[in-house]
C-alpha positions in Angstrom: -187.4 90.7 -180.9 -184.1 89.2 -179.6 -183.5 89.4 -176.3 -180.0 89.0 -174.7 -179.7 88.2 -171.3 -176.8 88.8 -169.0 -174.9 85.5 -169.7 -175.2 86.5 -173.5 -174.1 89.7 -173.3 -171.0 88.9 -170.7 -169.9 86.2 -173.4 -169.8 88.6 -176.2 -168.2 91.5 -174.5 -165.4 89.6 -172.5 -161.8 90.1 -174.1 -162.7 92.7 -176.4 -161.7 95.7 -174.6 -159.4 97.1 -177.0 -162.1 97.0 -179.6 -164.6 98.9 -177.3 -162.0 101.6 -176.7 -161.6 102.0 -180.3 -165.4 101.8 -180.8 -165.9 104.7 -178.1 -162.7 106.6 -179.6 -164.8 106.4 -183.1 -168.3 107.4 -181.2 -166.9 110.4 -179.4 -165.5 111.4 -182.9 -168.9 111.4 -184.5 -170.5 113.2 -182.0 -167.9 115.8 -181.9 -168.9 116.3 -185.7 -172.5 116.7 -184.8 -173.3 112.9 -186.3 -175.3 112.1 -183.4 -178.5 113.0 -181.6 -178.3 112.7 -177.8 -180.9 114.5 -175.8 -180.5 115.3 -172.2 -181.1 112.2 -170.1 -184.1 112.0 -167.9 -184.0 111.4 -164.3 -186.8 109.9 -162.5 -186.2 110.6 -158.7 -188.7 109.3 -155.9 -189.7 111.7 -152.9 -189.5 109.4 -150.2 -186.3 107.6 -151.5 -183.7 110.6 -152.1 -181.0 108.4 -152.8 -182.5 106.2 -155.6 -183.1 107.2 -159.3 -183.6 105.7 -162.8 -182.3 107.5 -165.6 -183.0 107.5 -169.0 -180.9 107.8 -172.2 -182.1 107.9 -175.8 -179.5 108.3 -178.4 -178.8 108.1 -182.3 -175.7 107.2 -184.0 -175.1 108.5 -187.8 -172.4 107.5 -189.8 -171.9 104.4 -191.6 -174.1 102.2 -189.4 -176.5 104.5 -188.0 -178.7 103.5 -184.8 -181.2 104.6 -182.3 -181.9 103.3 -178.7 -182.7 103.8 -175.4 -180.8 102.9 -172.2 -182.9 102.6 -168.9 -180.7 102.3 -166.0 -181.5 102.6 -162.0 -179.1 103.3 -159.3 -180.5 102.2 -155.7 -177.4 102.2 -153.7 -178.9 100.6 -150.4 -178.5 97.5 -152.9 -175.1 97.0 -151.8 -176.3 96.5 -148.1 -178.2 93.6 -149.2 -175.5 91.9 -151.4 -176.8 93.3 -154.9 -175.9 95.3 -157.8 -176.5 98.8 -156.9 -177.1 99.5 -160.7 -179.5 97.7 -163.2 -180.5 98.3 -166.8 -182.1 97.3 -169.7 -181.4 98.5 -173.5 -183.6 98.7 -176.3 -182.5 99.0 -180.0 -184.8 100.4 -182.6 -185.2 99.6 -186.3 -184.8 102.9 -188.3 -186.9 101.2 -191.2 -189.9 100.9 -189.0 -189.0 102.4 -185.6 -190.1 98.9 -184.0 -187.9 97.6 -181.1 -185.8 94.8 -182.6 -183.9 94.0 -179.4 -183.5 94.2 -175.7 -180.5 93.8 -174.1 -179.5 93.6 -170.2 -177.5 96.7 -170.2 -175.6 96.9 -166.7 -172.4 95.0 -168.4 -172.8 97.2 -171.5 -172.9 100.1 -169.4 -169.9 99.2 -167.3 -167.8 98.5 -170.2 -168.6 102.0 -172.1 -167.7 103.8 -168.8 -164.3 102.0 -168.2 -163.8 102.2 -172.2 -164.3 106.3 -172.1 -162.2 106.4 -169.1 -159.2 104.4 -170.7 -159.6 106.1 -173.8 -159.1 109.4 -171.8 -156.0 108.0 -169.5 -154.6 107.0 -172.6 -154.7 110.5 -174.5 -154.1 112.5 -171.4 -151.2 110.5 -170.2 -149.4 110.0 -173.6 -145.8 110.6 -173.2 -145.5 110.5 -169.3 -147.6 106.9 -168.7 -148.3 106.0 -165.0 -146.9 103.3 -163.1 -150.0 102.9 -161.0 -153.3 104.0 -160.4 -155.4 104.9 -157.7 -159.2 103.7 -157.4 -161.3 105.5 -155.0 -164.6 103.3 -154.7 -164.1 100.0 -155.0 -167.3 98.7 -156.8 -168.3 97.1 -160.3 -167.0 100.5 -162.5 -163.8 100.7 -160.9 -163.0 97.2 -161.5 -163.7 97.3 -165.0 -162.0 100.8 -165.5 -159.0 99.0 -164.2 -159.3 96.4 -166.5 -159.7 98.7 -169.3 -156.6 100.9 -168.1 -154.6 97.7 -168.3 -155.7 97.2 -171.9 -155.2 100.8 -172.9 -151.6 101.6 -171.3 -150.5 98.3 -170.0 -148.2 100.2 -167.3 -149.9 99.3 -163.9 -147.4 97.9 -161.5 -149.0 99.8 -158.5 -152.7 99.5 -157.2 -154.1 101.7 -154.5 -157.3 101.4 -153.3 -159.7 103.2 -150.9 -163.3 102.9 -149.8 -165.3 103.9 -146.9 -165.6 100.2 -146.3 -162.6 98.5 -145.6 -164.1 94.9 -145.8 -165.4 95.9 -149.7 -161.8 97.2 -150.1 -160.0 93.9 -149.3 -162.3 91.8 -151.1 -161.6 94.6 -153.9 -157.7 93.8 -153.5 -158.3 90.3 -154.0 -160.1 90.9 -157.4 -157.2 93.0 -158.2 -154.8 90.4 -157.8 -156.7 87.6 -159.8 -157.1 90.6 -162.7 -153.1 91.9 -162.4 -151.4 89.1 -160.5 -148.0 91.0 -160.8 -149.2 94.4 -159.1 -148.5 95.6 -155.9 -151.9 96.3 -154.2 -152.0 98.6 -151.4 -155.1 100.0 -149.1 -155.1 103.7 -148.3 -156.3 105.0 -145.0 -157.9 107.8 -146.4 -158.8 109.6 -150.0 -156.0 111.9 -149.4 -153.5 108.9 -149.2 -155.0 107.8 -152.4 -154.8 110.9 -154.0 -150.8 111.2 -153.2 -150.0 107.8 -153.9 -150.5 107.8 -157.5 -150.4 110.0 -160.9 -153.4 108.4 -162.4 -156.8 108.5 -160.2 -160.1 106.9 -161.0 -163.0 108.4 -158.7 -166.3 105.8 -159.2 -168.2 106.2 -156.1 -171.9 107.0 -155.0 -171.2 110.6 -153.6 -174.1 113.0 -153.9 -172.4 115.9 -153.1 -169.1 117.2 -153.8 -166.5 116.5 -150.8 -162.6 116.1 -152.2 -160.3 118.4 -152.0 -157.8 117.7 -154.9 -154.8 119.7 -153.1 -153.2 116.2 -152.0 -152.5 115.0 -155.6 -149.5 116.0 -157.4 -148.9 118.1 -159.7 -149.6 116.7 -163.5 -151.8 114.1 -161.7 -154.5 112.7 -163.9 -158.0 112.1 -162.2 -160.8 110.2 -164.1 -163.8 111.7 -162.5 -166.3 109.0 -163.3 -169.1 109.5 -160.6 -168.9 113.2 -161.3 -170.0 114.5 -157.9 -167.1 113.8 -155.7 -164.6 116.7 -156.1 -165.6 120.5 -154.7 -165.8 123.2 -157.1 -162.9 124.9 -156.1 -160.7 122.3 -156.9 -162.5 122.0 -160.4 -162.2 125.7 -160.9 -158.4 125.1 -160.0 -157.5 122.4 -162.2 -157.4 121.8 -166.3 -160.9 120.0 -167.4 -161.6 118.0 -170.1 -165.4 116.6 -170.6 -167.5 114.2 -173.0 -170.1 117.1 -173.4 -170.2 120.3 -171.6 -174.1 120.5 -171.9 -174.7 117.1 -170.3 -172.0 117.1 -167.6 -173.0 120.9 -166.3 -176.5 119.6 -165.1 -177.9 117.8 -162.1 -175.7 119.2 -159.6 -172.5 117.7 -160.8 -169.2 119.0 -159.5 -169.0 120.9 -162.9 -172.5 122.2 -162.9 -171.8 123.8 -159.4 -168.5 125.1 -160.6 -170.5 126.9 -163.4 -172.8 128.2 -161.0 -170.3 129.9 -158.8 -168.1 131.0 -161.6 -171.0 132.1 -163.8 -169.7 130.0 -166.9 -167.9 127.4 -168.4 -164.4 129.0 -168.9 -162.8 126.4 -166.7 -163.5 123.6 -169.2 -160.8 123.2 -171.5 -161.8 121.1 -174.0 -164.1 117.8 -174.9 -162.6 114.7 -175.9 -164.0 114.6 -179.1 -162.0 118.0 -179.6 -158.8 116.1 -178.6 -159.5 112.7 -180.9 -160.2 115.0 -183.9 -157.6 117.4 -183.6 -159.9 120.8 -183.4 -158.8 122.1 -180.2 -155.2 122.4 -178.9 -154.7 121.2 -175.2 -151.2 121.7 -173.5 -151.5 120.9 -169.7 -149.9 123.1 -167.5 -147.3 120.8 -165.3 -148.5 122.3 -162.5 -151.9 121.5 -162.6 -154.3 118.6 -162.1 -156.0 117.4 -165.0 -159.6 116.3 -164.5 -161.8 114.0 -166.9 -165.2 114.4 -166.3 -167.5 112.5 -168.6 -171.2 112.5 -168.2 -171.8 109.1 -170.0 -173.1 109.7 -173.2 -175.9 107.7 -173.9 -174.7 106.8 -177.6 -171.7 105.1 -176.2 -174.0 102.5 -174.6 -175.9 102.6 -177.9 -172.6 101.6 -180.0 -171.7 98.5 -177.8 -175.4 97.3 -178.2 -175.2 97.6 -181.7 -171.7 95.5 -181.6 -173.5 93.0 -179.0 -176.6 92.8 -181.0 -174.6 92.2 -184.7 -172.6 89.6 -182.9 -175.2 87.8 -181.3 -177.2 87.5 -184.7 -174.0 86.2 -185.8 -173.7 83.3 -183.0 -177.2 82.5 -182.9 -177.2 83.7 -179.0 -180.3 84.9 -177.3 -184.0 84.2 -177.4 -185.8 85.2 -180.4 -189.5 86.4 -179.3 -191.3 86.3 -182.5 -194.9 87.3 -181.2 -193.7 90.5 -179.2 -195.8 92.8 -181.6 -198.8 91.8 -183.1 
């Protein structure tokens, strides 16, 4: 068993944004072809702690380099008030020859990287031919900072960054980190979500919202919204927009905005295509210039698996990590 700590994973992931975006592209393509197995995620909730949860995401990837594993990721939002990370995660990789666990990885960094790579890939595809000059980031946490990093790698045109967070202090600190990442960009703090929606033609939601609360009316027609946190946009706005997903069966669950839209409308006709269909060219999608396009990725466990396998392989090559020889008797 090879144990890879956070510092090990960080060392291997750093500076490889374009590689990760391509790896996510390949994985979505495999998923669309039916060469993956991605059971529904398991949600462990606590009756006396309704804001907290732990999610298990098992997955299998076929193709030329088959692999299997499980991500176990917790979300405890109140951690932020104590100055510690909201999310923590581990990833287990299993041998497909024996089934034995062969690697244990710190996975919060992998989870953030695959989330950001998925968002950046969608932005690249959905803004092709009309690149945005800036982005509005709603929710000033780890995920949106990673999304900004990956967006710059994918589309490279971001001269303006508009920020909104319920905590002004958090937004100000986030602005400082944006300046470090993109020194030439103009960073502005919005006073409201509505102002942030109006400011840019590319918007990313990465919040802790538990129930939909955002009307997309302030967004200009043609805006692309990366709805990463899945529970921000009200169902009427979802129904009135173009909708791209990673997997409809996964995203229309657990009271996401799309799940609620499905319940209200009685079906999934409001979903235009999956990202895999756009990558493989198996679905035509021509956006109406008068509509907003919303990308809602559930965050498939097979993406975590793809990045974890890459990290594990690289760690073996570089001799990084802690080898536990007696983990199994």
